[in-house]
C-alpha positions in Angstrom: 132.0 44.6 102.7 128.3 44.4 101.9 127.8 48.1 102.9 130.4 49.2 100.4 129.2 46.7 97.5 125.5 48.4 98.1 127.2 52.0 97.9 128.8 51.0 94.7 125.7 49.7 93.3 123.8 52.7 93.7 126.5 55.1 92.7 127.1 53.4 89.4 123.9 52.0 88.3 121.2 53.4 89.9 122.2 57.1 90.1 123.5 57.3 86.2 120.1 55.4 85.3 117.9 57.8 86.7 119.6 60.5 85.5 119.3 59.2 81.9 115.9 58.4 82.4 115.0 62.1 83.5 117.3 63.6 80.8 115.1 61.5 78.1 111.6 61.1 79.5 109.3 62.9 82.1 107.6 60.5 84.0 105.5 62.7 85.5 104.6 65.0 82.5 105.7 68.2 84.4 106.9 70.2 81.5 105.2 73.5 80.7 103.2 73.8 77.6 102.1 77.4 77.0 99.3 76.3 74.4 97.5 73.8 77.0 94.2 75.1 78.2 94.7 73.0 82.0 96.6 70.3 82.7 94.1 68.0 84.5 94.2 64.4 82.7 91.0 62.7 82.7 91.2 59.2 83.8 88.3 56.2 83.2 87.7 54.3 86.5 89.2 50.5 86.3 86.5 48.2 85.4 84.7 50.4 82.7 82.1 53.1 83.1 80.1 53.2 86.3 
């Protein structure tokens, strides 16, 4: 019984949710931008400048 409830939770909740997130949001910012000079993102170190 527990395996079937976990299976249902996964396929009825997590799978559609992940598909919706992928449709409306690109969390890894993988979209192609032909006007971009590069795809490097500069990050500041935590705690300020060193």
